[in-house]
DSSP file (Angstrom, degrees, kcal/mol; ACC not computed):
  #  RESIDUE AA STRUCTURE BP1 BP2  ACC     N-H-->O    O-->H-N    N-H-->O    O-->H-N    TCO  KAPPA ALPHA  PHI   PSI    X-CA   Y-CA   Z-CA
    1    1 A M              0   0    0      0, 0.0     0, 0.0     0, 0.0     0, 0.0   0.000 360.0 360.0 360.0 150.1  -18.1    1.0    7.2
    2    2 A T     >  -     0   0    0      1,-0.1     4,-2.6     4,-0.0     5,-0.2  -0.372 360.0-106.7 -75.6 161.8  -19.4   -2.4    6.4
    3    3 A P  H  > S+     0   0    0      0, 0.0     4,-2.1     0, 0.0     5,-0.1   0.878 122.9  52.6 -56.8 -36.8  -17.0   -5.4    6.2
    4    4 A E  H  > S+     0   0    0      2,-0.2     4,-2.2     1,-0.2     5,-0.2   0.918 109.1  48.3 -64.9 -43.4  -17.4   -5.4    2.4
    5    5 A Q  H  > S+     0   0    0      1,-0.2     4,-2.7     2,-0.2    -1,-0.2   0.892 110.0  52.9 -64.2 -39.4  -16.5   -1.7    2.2
    6    6 A N  H  X S+     0   0    0     -4,-2.6     4,-2.5     2,-0.2    -1,-0.2   0.910 108.9  49.7 -60.7 -42.3  -13.5   -2.3    4.4
    7    7 A A  H  X S+     0   0    0     -4,-2.1     4,-2.2     2,-0.2    -2,-0.2   0.911 112.1  47.2 -64.1 -42.6  -12.3   -5.0    2.1
    8    8 A V  H  X S+     0   0    0     -4,-2.2     4,-2.3     2,-0.2    -2,-0.2   0.916 113.1  48.8 -65.2 -43.3  -12.7   -2.8   -1.0
    9    9 A A  H  X S+     0   0    0     -4,-2.7     4,-2.4     1,-0.2    -2,-0.2   0.903 111.4  49.5 -64.3 -41.3  -10.9    0.1    0.7
   10   10 A A  H  X S+     0   0    0     -4,-2.5     4,-2.4     2,-0.2    -1,-0.2   0.899 110.3  50.9 -64.8 -40.4   -8.0   -2.2    1.8
   11   11 A K  H  X S+     0   0    0     -4,-2.2     4,-2.1     2,-0.2    -2,-0.2   0.919 111.8  46.9 -62.8 -43.4   -7.7   -3.5   -1.7
   12   12 A E  H  X S+     0   0    0     -4,-2.3     4,-2.6     2,-0.2     5,-0.2   0.889 110.3  53.0 -66.6 -39.4   -7.6    0.0   -3.1
   13   13 A L  H  X S+     0   0    0     -4,-2.4     4,-2.6     1,-0.2    -2,-0.2   0.927 109.7  48.5 -60.7 -45.0   -5.0    1.1   -0.5
   14   14 A R  H  X S+     0   0    0     -4,-2.4     4,-2.2     2,-0.2    -2,-0.2   0.899 111.0  51.2 -62.3 -40.1   -2.8   -1.9   -1.4
   15   15 A R  H  X S+     0   0    0     -4,-2.1     4,-1.7     2,-0.2    -2,-0.2   0.932 113.0  44.3 -62.7 -46.2   -3.1   -1.0   -5.1
   16   16 A K  H  X S+     0   0    0     -4,-2.6     4,-2.4     1,-0.2    -2,-0.2   0.868 111.2  53.8 -69.1 -36.4   -2.1    2.6   -4.6
   17   17 A C  H  X S+     0   0    0     -4,-2.6     4,-3.2    -5,-0.2     5,-0.2   0.921 106.3  53.3 -61.6 -42.8    0.7    1.7   -2.3
   18   18 A A  H  X S+     0   0    0     -4,-2.2     4,-2.0     1,-0.2    -2,-0.2   0.901 109.6  48.1 -60.3 -41.2    2.1   -0.6   -4.9
   19   19 A I  H  X S+     0   0    0     -4,-1.7     4,-1.7     2,-0.2    -1,-0.2   0.935 114.1  46.0 -63.6 -46.7    2.1    2.2   -7.5
   20   20 A Y  H  X S+     0   0    0     -4,-2.4     4,-2.9     1,-0.2     5,-0.2   0.910 110.3  53.8 -64.0 -42.3    3.8    4.6   -5.0
   21   21 A I  H  X S+     0   0    0     -4,-3.2     4,-2.8     1,-0.2     5,-0.3   0.905 105.7  53.7 -59.1 -42.5    6.4    2.0   -4.0
   22   22 A K  H  X S+     0   0    0     -4,-2.0     4,-1.8    -5,-0.2    -1,-0.2   0.928 113.3  42.1 -59.3 -45.9    7.3    1.4   -7.7
   23   23 A G  H  X S+     0   0    0     -4,-1.7     4,-1.5     2,-0.2    -2,-0.2   0.893 114.1  51.1 -68.4 -40.6    7.9    5.2   -8.2
   24   24 A A  H  <>S+     0   0    0     -4,-2.9     5,-2.9     1,-0.2     4,-0.3   0.901 110.1  49.6 -64.9 -40.3    9.7    5.6   -4.8
   25   25 A A  H ><5S+     0   0    0     -4,-2.8     3,-1.1     1,-0.2    -1,-0.2   0.902 107.7  54.5 -64.4 -40.3   12.0    2.7   -5.6
   26   26 A K  H 3<5S+     0   0    0     -4,-1.8    -1,-0.2     1,-0.3    -2,-0.2   0.839 112.8  43.6 -60.9 -33.3   12.8    4.2   -9.0
   27   27 A R  T 3<5S-     0   0    0     -4,-1.5    -1,-0.3    -5,-0.1    -2,-0.2   0.351 116.8-111.6 -97.2   4.8   13.8    7.4   -7.3
   28   28 A G  T < 5 +     0   0    0     -3,-1.1     2,-1.6    -4,-0.3    -3,-0.2   0.734  63.0 150.8  76.3  22.9   15.8    5.8   -4.5
   29   29 A K     >< +     0   0    0     -5,-2.9     4,-2.2     1,-0.2    -1,-0.2  -0.591  13.1 169.6 -88.8  77.9   13.4    6.7   -1.7
   30   30 A V  H  > S+     0   0    0     -2,-1.6     4,-2.6     1,-0.2    -1,-0.2   0.880  71.0  52.7 -60.9 -43.9   14.2    3.7    0.5
   31   31 A K  H  > S+     0   0    0      1,-0.2     4,-2.5     2,-0.2    -1,-0.2   0.890 109.9  49.1 -63.3 -39.0   12.4    4.9    3.6
   32   32 A D  H  > S+     0   0    0      2,-0.2     4,-2.7     1,-0.2     5,-0.3   0.918 110.2  51.4 -64.9 -42.6    9.2    5.5    1.7
   33   33 A V  H  X S+     0   0    0     -4,-2.2     4,-1.9     1,-0.2    -2,-0.2   0.933 112.3  46.4 -59.3 -46.4    9.5    2.0    0.1
   34   34 A E  H  X S+     0   0    0     -4,-2.6     4,-2.1     2,-0.2    -2,-0.2   0.923 113.6  48.6 -62.7 -45.3    9.9    0.4    3.5
   35   35 A F  H  X S+     0   0    0     -4,-2.5     4,-2.1     1,-0.2    -2,-0.2   0.942 115.1  42.5 -61.6 -49.9    7.0    2.4    5.1
   36   36 A Y  H  X S+     0   0    0     -4,-2.7     4,-2.2     1,-0.2    -1,-0.2   0.778 110.8  56.3 -73.8 -25.8    4.5    1.7    2.3
   37   37 A T  H  X S+     0   0    0     -4,-1.9     4,-2.1    -5,-0.3    -1,-0.2   0.922 109.5  46.4 -67.1 -43.7    5.5   -2.0    2.1
   38   38 A R  H  X S+     0   0    0     -4,-2.1     4,-2.0     2,-0.2    -2,-0.2   0.896 110.9  53.1 -63.7 -39.5    4.8   -2.4    5.8
   39   39 A L  H  X S+     0   0    0     -4,-2.1     4,-1.4     1,-0.2    -2,-0.2   0.922 108.3  49.8 -62.1 -43.9    1.5   -0.5    5.3
   40   40 A M  H  < S+     0   0    0     -4,-2.2     3,-0.4     1,-0.2    -1,-0.2   0.914 110.0  50.9 -59.8 -43.1    0.5   -2.9    2.5
   41   41 A E  H >< S+     0   0    0     -4,-2.1     3,-1.3     1,-0.2    -1,-0.2   0.866 105.2  57.0 -63.8 -36.1    1.4   -5.9    4.7
   42   42 A K  H 3< S+     0   0    0     -4,-2.0    -1,-0.2     1,-0.3    -2,-0.2   0.843 112.0  41.6 -63.1 -34.0   -0.8   -4.5    7.5
   43   43 A Y  T 3< S+     0   0    0     -4,-1.4    -1,-0.3    -3,-0.4    -2,-0.2   0.009  84.1 136.4-106.3  27.4   -3.8   -4.4    5.2
   44   44 A R    <         0   0    0     -3,-1.3    -3,-0.1     1,-0.1   -33,-0.1  -0.340 360.0 360.0 -68.4 156.5   -3.3   -7.7    3.5
   45   45 A D              0   0    0    -35,-0.0    -1,-0.1   -34,-0.0    -4,-0.1   0.488 360.0 360.0 -52.1 360.0   -6.4  -10.0    3.1
């Protein structure tokens, strides 16, 4: 993938992680929240 494509994919991953984290937190899935929060941080700009 090109650097531009990587940036777009990382942005989309962060967006989807944020959505999942919100639902997981609502349902008390602490381990999922922690995992996906770390994943988002890994793919930060």
